[in-house]
C-alpha positions, 0 to 999 in steps of 0.5 A, spaced: 499 499 499 502 507 498 501 513 501 501 520 498 499 527 498 494 529 491 497 534 487 494 541 489 497 547 490 492 548 495 489 543 501 483 548 501 481 545 494 476 540 496 472 546 500 472 549 493 470 544 490 465 542 495 462 548 495 464 552 489 465 548 483 459 546 480 452 550 482 448 544 482 451 539 487 447 533 483 451 535 477 456 530 480 452 524 478 452 526 470 460 527 471 461 521 474 456 516 469 459 520 463 466 518 466 464 511 466 461 511 459 468 515 456 472 509 459 467 504 456 468 508 449 475 507 450 475 500 450 471 499 444 475 503 441 482 499 442 477 493 440 476 497 433 483 498 432 485 491 434 489 493 441 484 489 446 483 482 443 478 479 448 471 479 448 468 486 450 462 482 454 456 487 457 458 494 457 452 497 461 454 501 466 450 500 472 449 505 478 446 502 484 444 504 491 445 501 499 441 505 503 444 501 509 451 502 508 450 509 505 453 508 499 452 510 491 456 506 487 457 507 479 460 501 475 463 500 468 466 495 464 471 500 460 478 501 459 480 501 468 485 504 470 493 502 472 497 504 478 500 509 475 494 511 470 490 513 478 497 517 480 497 520 473 489 521 472 486 522 479 492 524 484 493 530 479 487 535 479 484 537 472 489 533 468 485 530 462 486 523 461 480 524 455 484 529 451 491 525 451 487 519 449 483 523 443 490 525 441 492 518 440 486 516 437 483 522 434 482 518 428 478 511 430 476 514 438 468 515 438 465 519 443 469 521 449 465 526 452 469 526 460 474 530 462 477 524 467 479 528 473 476 535 475 469 532 474 471 526 478 472 530 484 465 533 483 463 527 487 466 530 494 460 534 493 456 530 496 461 525 499 465 524 506 469 519 503 470 516 495 473 509 493 475 507 487 476 499 485 479 498 478 481 493 474 486 495 467 484 491 461 492 492 460 494 484 460 498 482 467 495 488 470 493 488 478 487 491 480 488 497 485 483 501 490 484 508 491 481 511 497 480 518 499 476 522 505 476 529 502 482 531 503 489 532 500 491 524 503 489 519 499 491 511 500 492 506 494 493 499 494 494 493 490 487 490 490 482 484 487 477 485 482 473 480 478 471 484 472 475 488 468 472 496 469 471 501 475 467 501 480 467 508 484 463 508 491 461 514 494 459 514 501 455 519 501 455 524 507 449 527 512 447 533 508 446 529 502 442 523 504 437 525 499 441 522 493 440 515 497 433 515 494 432 511 488 427 516 486 431 522 486 436 517 483 431 515 477 430 523 476 437 525 475 439 520 471 433 521 467 434 528 466 443 528 465 444 521 462 438 520 458 442 519 451 448 517 453 451 512 447 452 507 452 446 503 456 446 505 463 442 500 468 439 503 474 436 496 479 430 492 475 424 493 471 418 493 475 411 490 474 405 490 478 402 483 481 399 482 486 396 489 488 404 491 489 410 492 484 414 487 483 422 486 480 423 482 475 429 480 471 430 485 466 434 491 467 432 498 468 434 501 462 434 508 463 437 511 457 436 511 448 443 509 446 441 512 439 436 518 439 434 521 433 439 526 432 445 522 432 442 518 426 442 520 418 435 525 417 435 519 410 434 513 415 428 517 419 421 518 417 416 523 420 413 518 425 420 517 428 421 525 428 414 525 432 416 519 437 422 522 439 418 529 440 414 526 445 420 522 448 422 529 450 415 532 451 411 526 452 405 530 455 406 535 448 402 535 442 405 533 435 410 538 433 408 543 426 415 543 423 422 540 425 429 541 423 435 536 423 441 540 424 448 536 421 454 541 421 461 538 421 464 545 418 466 550 421 464 547 427 461 541 429 453 540 430 447 536 430 440 536 433 433 536 431 429 542 432 421 543 433 417 548 431 411 547 438 403 550 437 405 556 441 400 557 446 397 564 449 403 564 454 409 565 451 413 564 457 410 557 458 414 555 452 421 557 453 427 553 455 425 546 452 431 546 447 436 541 451 443 542 450 448 536 449 455 536 449 456 528 445 450 526 448 451 528 455 446 533 458 449 540 459 443 545 460 436 547 458 436 555 459 439 556 452 436 564 453 443 568 451 445 562 448 441 562 442 437 568 440 431 569 444 426 568 439 429 561 438 427 559 445 420 558 443 423 552 439 423 545 442 428 540 441 436 538 442 443 542 439 449 537 440 456 540 438 462 537 441 465 544 440 460 547 446 464 545 453 461 540 457 462 546 463 456 548 467 457 556 467 452 559 463 456 566 462 462 561 459 457 559 454 455 565 453 462 568 451 464 562 448 466 564 441 463 557 438 457 558 441 455 565 438 457 562 431 453 556 432 447 561 434 447 564 428 447 558 424 441 555 427 438 562 426 440 561 418 438 554 418 431 556 421 429 561 416 432 557 410 428 551 413 421 556 413 422 558 407 423 552 403 417 549 407 413 555 405 415 554 397 414 547 397 407 546 401 403 554 401 397 551 403 400 546 409 404 553 411 397 557 411 394 551 416 400 552 420 401 560 421 397 561 426 399 557 431 407 559 429 406 567 427 408 568 433 415 565 433 416 568 427 414 575 428 418 574 435 424 572 430 423 579 426 422 583 431 428 582 435 433 580 429 434 584 422 437 578 419 431 573 420 426 579 418 430 580 411 429 572 411 422 572 413 419 578 409 418 573 404 415 567 407 411 571 413 404 572 412 398 577 413 391 574 414 384 578 413 378 577 417 375 573 411 381 567 412 385 568 407 393 569 407 397 573 403 405 575 403 408 582 404 408 584 397 401 580 395 397 584 400 401 591 397 398 589 390 392 588 393 390 594 397 396 599 394 391 603 390 385 602 393 386 603 400 390 610 398 387 616 401 388 623 399 395 624 401 398 618 398 399 614 404 397 606 404 392 605 410 392 597 413 386 597 416 385 591 421 380 589 427 384 585 433 376 581 435 372 580 428 366 579 432 366 586 437 368 590 431 364 587 426 360 593 424 366 597 423 368 591 418 362 591 415 363 599 414 369 598 411 367 592 406 361 596 404 367 602 401 370 596 397 376 595 403 380 590 405 381 588 413 386 584 416 386 581 422 391 582 427 389 578 433 396 575 436 400 577 442 405 581 439 401 584 432 401 590 436 409 591 435 408 587 428 404 593 426 409 598 429 415 595 426 411 594 419 409 602 419 417 603 419 418 598 413 413 600 408 414 606 405 408 611 406 403 605 410 400 606 416 395 601 420 389 603 423 385 599 427 377 599 423 374 602 429 379 608 431 374 613 427 369 613 422 372 609 415 371 615 411 376 619 416 381 613 416 381 613 409 380 621 407 379 620 399 377 628 399 376 633 404 371 632 410 364 634 409 363 640 415 358 640 421 353 645 419 351 646 427 351 653 431 355 653 437 349 653 441 347 647 437 354 644 439 354 646 446 346 643 447 347 636 444 354 636 447 350 636 454 344 632 452 349 626 451 355 628 456 349 627 461 347 620 459 354 617 458 354 611 463 360 611 468 365 606 466 372 605 471 378 608 468 375 611 462 372 618 459 368 619 453 369 625 449 363 627 445 365 629 438 360 630 431 361 628 424 357 630 417 356 623 415 352 619 410 345 619 413 345 611 412 351 611 417 350 610 424 347 616 428 351 615 434 358 610 434 364 609 439 372 610 437 378 609 440 384 614 438 389 609 434 395 612 438 393 612 445 390 605 444 397 602 441 400 605 446 397 602 452 397 595 448 404 596 447 405 598 455 401 592 458 406 588 455 413 592 456 412 595 462 418 600 464 417 607 461 412 605 457 407 603 464 405 611 463 401 610 458 398 603 462 396 608 467 392 612 464 384 612 463 381 609 457 379 615 452 374 613 447 370 618 442 363 617 442 361 621 435 354 623 433 352 623 426 349 630 425 347 628 418 342 622 420 336 623 421 334 621 428 339 626 430 336 632 426 329 629 429 332 629 437 336 636 435 328 639 433 326 636 439 331 639 444 330 646 441 322 645 441 322 643 448 329 648 451 330 653 447 325 658 451 328 656 457 335 656 455 335 663 451 335 668 456 340 663 460 344 663 453 343 671 453 345 672 460 352 668 459 353 672 453 353 679 456 357 677 462 362 673 457 363 681 453 363 685 460 369 680 461 372 680 455 372 688 455 375 688 462 380 683 459 382 687 453 383 694 458 388 689 462 392 688 456 400 690 457 399 691 464 403 688 470 398 684 475 400 689 481 397 695 475 390 692 475 386 695 480 383 690 485 376 692 484 377 690 476 379 683 479 374 682 484 369 683 478 372 678 473 372 673 478 365 675 479 363 674 472 366 668 472 362 665 478 356 668 474 358 665 468 359 658 471 351 658 475 348 660 468 352 655 465 349 650 470 342 652 470 342 651 462 345 644 463 340 643 467 335 644 462 338 640 458 340 635 462 333 634 464 330 634 457 335 628 456 333 624 462 326 624 460 328 623 452 328 615 453 331 615 445 338 619 447 340 613 452 338 608 447 343 612 441 349 612 447 347 604 449 347 602 441 353 605 440 356 601 447 353 595 445 356 594 438 363 595 441 362 590 447 362 595 452 355 595 454 354 589 460 351 588 467 346 592 469 347 597 464 345 591 459 339 589 462 337 597 463 337 596 454 333 591 454 328 593 458 328 600 455 328 596 448 321 593 449 318 599 452 320 603 446 317 597 441 
């Protein structure tokens, strides 16, 4: 037996390993199983080149828990180690046996994944003692037993081992007893070792018998050694790709499309990426790409490793050029990772263009389920936009799809306003905005449906990309004002008539939380609705964007919703209502109007006399006189409004017109809706 000190620069190396080497302690199992697979792959390589001539036999890597002894054992039937190799690869921390082996057998080596050295020492994160029992595959070699209790001192002695290979025995410490639970080890093996190229056995399969789970004679193999991404695309059918997707996402629906990545220059990269059906919650779709290094799981947090919009895809990326390193910051700054990210972006865009060109009908059928991904990419990556503008689609309310160029051709002349701007009309709810859509279509205009999560951002982007183009929601104004062909017709109401109708309608508008209504007038066709509701495009869009972005945009989100209650002064009902108001109220309000006019004139005269004077030069009695006139005007105005409000309250038609406009905009609910129905019956 020999004793010695492990070749480290500091006796404090073990506390560092135990606490800081890896962010997750559970990673030790990945490292040890990967080393076992590595040792097995080395043996297969030696046999392939004729340097190992005995039978390979059973190469299964086995993981076993002994709760009574408090041990976790990882066993392989691989290449094993001699005493010299233990001294070289175990006792010199971070010396990589795999790198030396790769250099020697670079033309024949199979997937050598581990760095047998530093990774092995991750076992001390969870162990109070670690033992190695190993028998080298070299002829005449003596079995060895290595032991260490988590300090620089170790023992190494000759031993007896019946089989070739290595057993790593971890004596789990008191703080990590959960790693002696079968369910925990099964979970970690499934997470980290699911696709390793050598079979990994953990206990025996169980079957339900006589009301309980009973062990069978069959090994419980936890991994698929030949996953779809390692096979040639020519050898796979669509059902193979879908089966692998279900292996990754057992509860997921079948994907829309897939991309099989297979690159060997200027870097090595394989993998399969799937386009899932994007649900309403984008965040729920993230982190479904698993990153591997030669079939060893690295991470599923690929944000900042691939562009953010690619995190909506599902699948696997595998590259030996991505270091098997748990530091995400290292991955983010690695040059190869950045190249791989750019390549994947190009491959995704090219694949989408290929599918669109080959089968546009299928592409259109699946557009609604994948448009969020494409829009996300185009919004966040200019290069993706340049490729995507050829296959990105716009959908109208009739369910027809158009490329950007096709839609411009469709509406380019017909929907051009008097200033030469092309107006793209859109709705975000074809049912709630039905009447507005109908009015636009009656004019011969086309209306897009933009009801997706990112559409409010998309319309802003496209306005910047398309020359002399504006996107306007169809309910933001009357259609003749949205696409104004000629000078608009002027409202012919007098100021007194305007004031009267404003008061009449304003007094009957219901009070809605965080909602303001502004009474406006338009001289439209007599056949247009007498009263309707519109919402300013800019303010509405800012509020919608604030709900998605937050930050500085949150200012708009806090503002109340502002709507225009538009009165069509050319409609016969409005003309009749105005006549009734004048007949019922003019005698009562005329004196107030006269007195208000007199008071306004007096105030105006006083103000004119004060022009050019400083505040201290204006006589106090004249200031008091102006204040008294203001008070008088307010009182007279309130009395005038009281007369008009009384008329409006008694005239059920006013509230009926307002409620009809609100109903058309899906804004009439609860008690107000019940009152509207009751009033409608009474009016009938």
